[in-house]
C-alpha positions in Angstrom: 122.5 -134.7 21.9 123.5 -133.7 24.8 127.2 -135.6 24.4 127.3 -134.2 20.4 126.5 -130.9 21.9 129.5 -131.0 24.9 131.8 -132.1 22.2 130.9 -129.3 19.9 131.4 -127.0 22.5 134.6 -128.7 23.6 136.0 -127.9 20.2 135.1 -124.3 20.1 136.7 -123.8 23.4 140.1 -125.3 22.1 140.1 -122.8 19.6 138.8 -119.9 21.3 142.2 -117.8 21.3 142.5 -118.6 17.7 139.2 -117.1 16.7 139.3 -114.4 19.0 143.3 -113.8 16.7 141.3 -113.9 13.8 138.7 -111.4 14.6 141.0 -109.0 16.1 143.5 -109.7 12.8 140.3 -108.7 10.5 138.9 -105.8 12.6 142.5 -104.2 12.8 142.9 -104.8 8.9 139.4 -103.9 7.5 138.9 -104.5 3.3 135.5 -102.8 1.5 133.4 -104.9 -0.5 135.0 -107.2 -3.2 138.3 -106.3 -2.1 138.8 -108.5 0.9 141.7 -110.4 -0.6 143.4 -110.6 2.9 140.4 -111.3 4.7 139.8 -114.1 2.2 142.6 -115.9 2.8 143.1 -115.6 6.5 139.3 -116.7 7.7 140.0 -120.2 6.2 143.2 -120.6 7.4 141.8 -122.5 10.4 139.7 -124.9 8.6 142.5 -125.8 6.0 144.4 -126.8 9.4 141.5 -128.9 10.5 141.0 -130.8 7.7 138.2 -129.2 5.9 138.4 -129.0 1.4 139.2 -125.4 0.7 138.3 -123.9 -2.0 139.3 -120.0 -3.0 138.3 -117.7 -5.6 134.9 -119.8 -5.3 132.7 -119.7 -8.4 134.8 -117.2 -10.0 134.7 -115.2 -6.7 138.1 -113.6 -6.3 137.3 -112.8 -2.4 134.6 -115.7 -2.0 135.4 -119.4 -0.7 133.7 -122.3 0.3 135.2 -125.3 2.9 133.6 -128.7 3.6 134.0 -131.4 6.1 132.4 -134.7 6.3 129.8 -136.8 4.3 126.9 -136.6 6.3 123.2 -136.8 4.8 122.2 -133.4 6.5 124.4 -130.3 5.2 124.7 -127.3 7.5 126.2 -124.2 6.1 127.6 -121.2 8.0 128.1 -117.7 6.3 131.5 -116.2 7.0 130.8 -112.3 6.2 134.0 -109.9 6.3 134.0 -106.9 4.6 134.0 -103.7 6.6 132.3 -100.2 5.6 134.0 -97.9 3.9 135.3 -95.1 6.2 133.9 -96.9 9.2 136.3 -100.2 9.5 134.2 -102.7 11.1 131.5 -100.9 12.5 128.9 -103.7 11.5 131.0 -106.2 13.8 131.9 -108.7 10.4 134.7 -109.5 12.4 133.0 -111.3 14.7 130.9 -112.8 12.4 133.4 -114.8 10.2 135.1 -115.7 13.4 131.9 -117.5 14.8 131.2 -118.9 11.5 134.6 -120.4 11.7 133.9 -121.8 15.2 130.7 -123.0 14.7 132.1 -124.9 12.0 135.1 -126.3 13.7 132.4 -127.5 16.4 130.0 -129.4 13.9 133.2 -130.8 12.8 134.1 -132.4 15.4 130.4 -134.2 15.9 130.1 -134.8 12.1 130.0 -138.1 12.0 128.4 -139.0 15.0 125.3 -136.4 13.7 125.4 -137.3 10.4 126.3 -133.7 8.9 128.4 -132.5 6.4 129.9 -128.7 7.6 129.9 -126.3 4.7 131.6 -122.5 5.2 130.9 -120.1 2.7 132.7 -117.2 2.5 130.7 -114.5 1.2 132.1 -111.1 0.2 130.4 -107.7 -0.4 127.6 -108.0 2.1 127.5 -104.4 2.6 125.8 -103.1 -1.0 127.3 -105.4 -3.3 125.1 -108.6 -2.9 127.7 -111.2 -2.5 125.2 -114.1 -1.5 123.0 -113.1 -4.6 126.2 -113.9 -6.8 127.2 -116.6 -5.4 123.4 -118.2 -5.4 123.2 -117.3 -9.1 126.0 -119.4 -9.6 124.8 -122.3 -7.6 125.6 -121.9 -4.3 123.7 -122.7 -1.4 121.8 -125.4 -3.5 120.8 -128.5 -1.6 121.8 -127.1 1.8 119.8 -128.3 4.6 120.3 -125.1 6.8 122.0 -122.1 6.2 123.2 -120.1 9.5 125.3 -116.7 10.4 125.2 -114.6 13.6 125.3 -111.0 13.6 126.6 -108.5 16.0 123.8 -106.0 17.4 124.0 -103.7 20.5 121.6 -106.4 22.2 120.4 -110.2 21.7 117.6 -110.7 18.8 116.6 -114.0 17.3 114.5 -113.1 14.5 115.8 -111.4 11.6 113.3 -109.2 9.8 115.4 -107.0 7.1 113.5 -105.3 4.6 114.2 -105.5 0.9 116.1 -103.1 -0.6 117.5 -101.7 -3.9 121.5 -100.3 -4.0 121.6 -97.9 -7.2 123.9 -95.3 -8.5 123.0 -92.1 -9.8 124.5 -89.8 -12.2 123.4 -86.7 -13.6 125.6 -84.9 -17.1 125.0 -81.5 -17.8 127.2 -78.7 -18.9 130.0 -76.8 -17.4 130.3 -72.9 -17.8 131.8 -70.1 -15.7 129.6 -69.6 -12.9 130.3 -66.1 -12.7 130.8 -65.2 -16.5 129.0 -67.3 -18.4 126.4 -68.7 -15.8 123.4 -69.3 -18.8 125.4 -71.0 -20.4 125.5 -73.8 -17.9 123.3 -77.0 -17.1 123.9 -77.6 -13.6 124.1 -81.1 -12.8 124.5 -80.5 -8.8 120.7 -78.6 -9.0 119.4 -82.1 -10.3 120.1 -83.7 -7.1 118.6 -80.5 -5.3 115.8 -81.0 -6.8 115.6 -85.0 -6.6 116.4 -84.8 -2.6 113.1 -82.5 -2.3 110.6 -84.7 -4.4 111.8 -87.1 -2.1 111.7 -85.4 0.9 107.7 -84.8 -0.4 107.2 -88.7 -1.5 107.7 -89.8 2.1 104.4 -88.6 2.8 102.6 -90.9 1.1 104.7 -93.9 1.5 104.1 -96.9 3.9 105.8 -95.9 7.2 107.7 -98.8 7.1 109.4 -97.4 3.8 113.0 -96.2 3.5 114.3 -94.4 0.9 118.0 -92.6 1.8 121.1 -92.0 0.1 124.6 -89.5 -0.3 125.6 -87.6 -3.3 129.4 -88.4 -3.7 130.1 -85.8 -6.1 128.8 -82.8 -7.3 131.5 -80.5 -9.2 135.0 -79.6 -8.4 134.8 -75.8 -8.2 132.9 -73.5 -7.1 133.2 -70.8 -9.7 132.5 -73.5 -12.5 129.2 -75.2 -13.1 129.0 -78.6 -12.1 129.2 -80.9 -15.3 128.9 -84.3 -13.4 127.0 -85.0 -10.2 126.8 -88.9 -8.9 125.2 -90.4 -5.6 124.2 -93.9 -4.0 120.6 -94.5 -3.2 118.9 -97.1 -1.2 115.0 -97.8 -1.4 113.7 -100.1 0.9 110.6 -101.8 1.6 109.4 -104.7 3.4 109.1 -107.0 0.7 110.5 -107.1 -3.1 107.1 -107.2 -4.1 106.5 -103.8 -2.0 109.7 -102.6 -3.4 108.9 -103.4 -7.0 105.9 -100.4 -6.5 107.4 -98.4 -4.6 111.1 -98.5 -6.8 109.3 -96.2 -9.8 108.1 -93.5 -7.9 111.8 -92.9 -6.3 113.1 -92.8 -9.6 110.3 -90.6 -11.2 111.4 -87.8 -8.1 115.8 -88.2 -9.8 113.7 -88.1 -13.7 111.7 -84.5 -12.0 115.6 -83.5 -11.6 116.4 -84.0 -14.8 113.5 -82.5 -16.4 113.9 -79.6 -14.2 117.5 -78.9 -14.9 118.0 -80.5 -18.0 120.5 -83.1 -17.3 120.4 -86.3 -18.5 119.9 -88.8 -15.8 121.8 -92.6 -15.3 120.6 -94.8 -13.0 122.6 -98.3 -12.5 121.6 -101.0 -10.4 124.9 -101.8 -7.7 123.2 -105.3 -7.3 120.9 -107.3 -7.6 118.2 -106.7 -4.6 118.0 -107.6 -1.3 115.5 -110.1 -0.3 113.3 -109.7 2.9 114.1 -112.9 5.1 112.2 -115.6 5.5 113.1 -117.8 8.8 112.9 -121.1 9.4 111.1 -121.5 12.3 112.0 -124.6 13.8 116.0 -124.0 13.6 115.2 -120.1 14.9 113.2 -122.3 18.0 116.2 -124.2 18.5 118.9 -121.3 18.5 116.7 -119.2 21.0 117.0 -122.5 23.5 120.6 -122.7 22.7 121.2 -119.0 23.3 119.3 -119.3 26.7 121.5 -122.0 27.7 124.4 -120.1 27.4 122.9 -117.5 29.4 122.1 -115.0 26.7 119.3 -112.9 27.2 116.9 -111.4 24.1 116.0 -108.1 24.5 112.0 -106.8 24.3 111.0 -104.5 21.3 112.4 -101.3 21.0 114.9 -98.8 20.0 118.1 -101.4 21.2 116.8 -104.0 19.2 116.2 -102.5 15.6 119.0 -103.7 14.0 116.6 -106.9 12.9 115.5 -105.1 10.7 118.5 -103.9 8.8 118.7 -105.5 5.1 120.9 -108.1 4.3 121.4 -110.5 1.2 121.2 -113.0 3.6 117.5 -112.8 2.8 118.0 -114.0 -0.7 119.6 -117.0 0.8 116.6 -117.9 3.0 114.3 -117.6 -0.1 116.1 -120.7 -1.3 117.5 -122.8 1.7 116.1 -122.9 5.2 118.2 -119.7 7.0 118.4 -118.0 10.2 120.2 -114.9 11.1 119.7 -114.5 14.5 121.8 -111.0 16.4 123.7 -111.4 19.4 124.6 -108.3 21.6 127.9 -106.9 22.2 127.1 -104.6 25.2 128.1 -101.6 23.1 125.1 -99.1 24.0 124.8 -96.3 23.4 126.9 -97.1 20.5 124.8 -98.7 17.7 125.7 -100.6 14.5 127.6 -98.3 11.8 129.1 -96.0 14.4 132.9 -95.7 14.9 132.0 -96.5 18.5 130.4 -99.8 17.6 133.4 -100.5 15.8 135.4 -99.9 18.7 133.2 -102.7 20.7 133.5 -105.5 18.2 137.1 -106.4 19.9 137.6 -106.8 23.5 135.4 -109.0 26.3 132.0 -108.4 25.6 132.8 -109.2 22.0 134.9 -112.0 22.6 132.1 -113.5 24.9 129.4 -112.9 22.1 131.8 -114.5 19.2 131.7 -117.8 21.6 128.8 -118.0 22.4 127.4 -117.4 18.9 129.8 -120.3 17.3 128.5 -122.5 19.9 125.1 -121.7 19.8 125.3 -122.1 15.8 127.2 -125.4 16.6 124.2 -126.8 18.7 121.1 -125.7 16.3 123.5 -127.6 13.6 123.4 -130.5 16.1 119.4 -129.9 16.5 118.9 -130.0 12.8 121.0 -133.0 11.9 119.2 -134.9 14.5 116.1 -134.0 13.9 116.3 -134.3 10.4 
């Protein structure tokens, strides 16, 4: 096994400059959920040159792809995310996720025959709220995979993912416009409906589990101060420890939005933006292997604390973990005090420390794939 791991590491190191350039290319050209056309074309280029069979627009999703190499009995899947955050660019480091997964795939491909592995890479769009992996699962992706993996940037290293289940909803109120000074009694204020709803949600937080989260934004609430807003829209997330807890909590939150409609006389529309993201179910053997491999590379795992809480962030990789064995460790990029979803974190997702994390993540994932193949 040592020889296999050494060969995989050599292959990752051989492609190091190309992997770094890929990461920097994605970072400089961020694309948001379902719009990652340039990224979906750029990410599999290295795989194509290495002899992988690449399928674009995979399973009918324009910005998804699938790549495979080898014919071994153990199927190892690497997930490549590459969508960015609206207004913040790659403030969650998906440029590093994509490059690390490509590096791991190249490392495993170099030993695929000897290890008895089929290497698969899934290009998974729209993790930031669109549920790309869920769409792929619904269309038959990941079936029969022995282990699915990716590594996610964070301020510090944390091995075990413990994401919340989460639902994403678009909230819309429809009222009636009128001149705010001359005919206020003729209007039905859609913006006020959100005010009532947010007060109700704030009070609800007193009676929900401490681990639950309810948060959102109003995206539009009128166009002129002298016109009573006829339409108001927002996006809201509800998080809970599990899908079962989420199913209990979500109706209580929706009643707060109903209260806004009732109090103001508006009509309420609630539209799901994707299927709910599930909690994560880690494969314990693969997680232990990843931890050992990362330690061998000189990584250090952080103790529980504020800096390590990125492992609670929701991900559609949770849905994958409900179907096939999976791990989703976090790799530190030395960003503190900057944390995920801040512009300062995006700035840390390129450069020396990020490059080291990219390559360490690729090697640790490749080694973990070898461990799984040998143990199978």
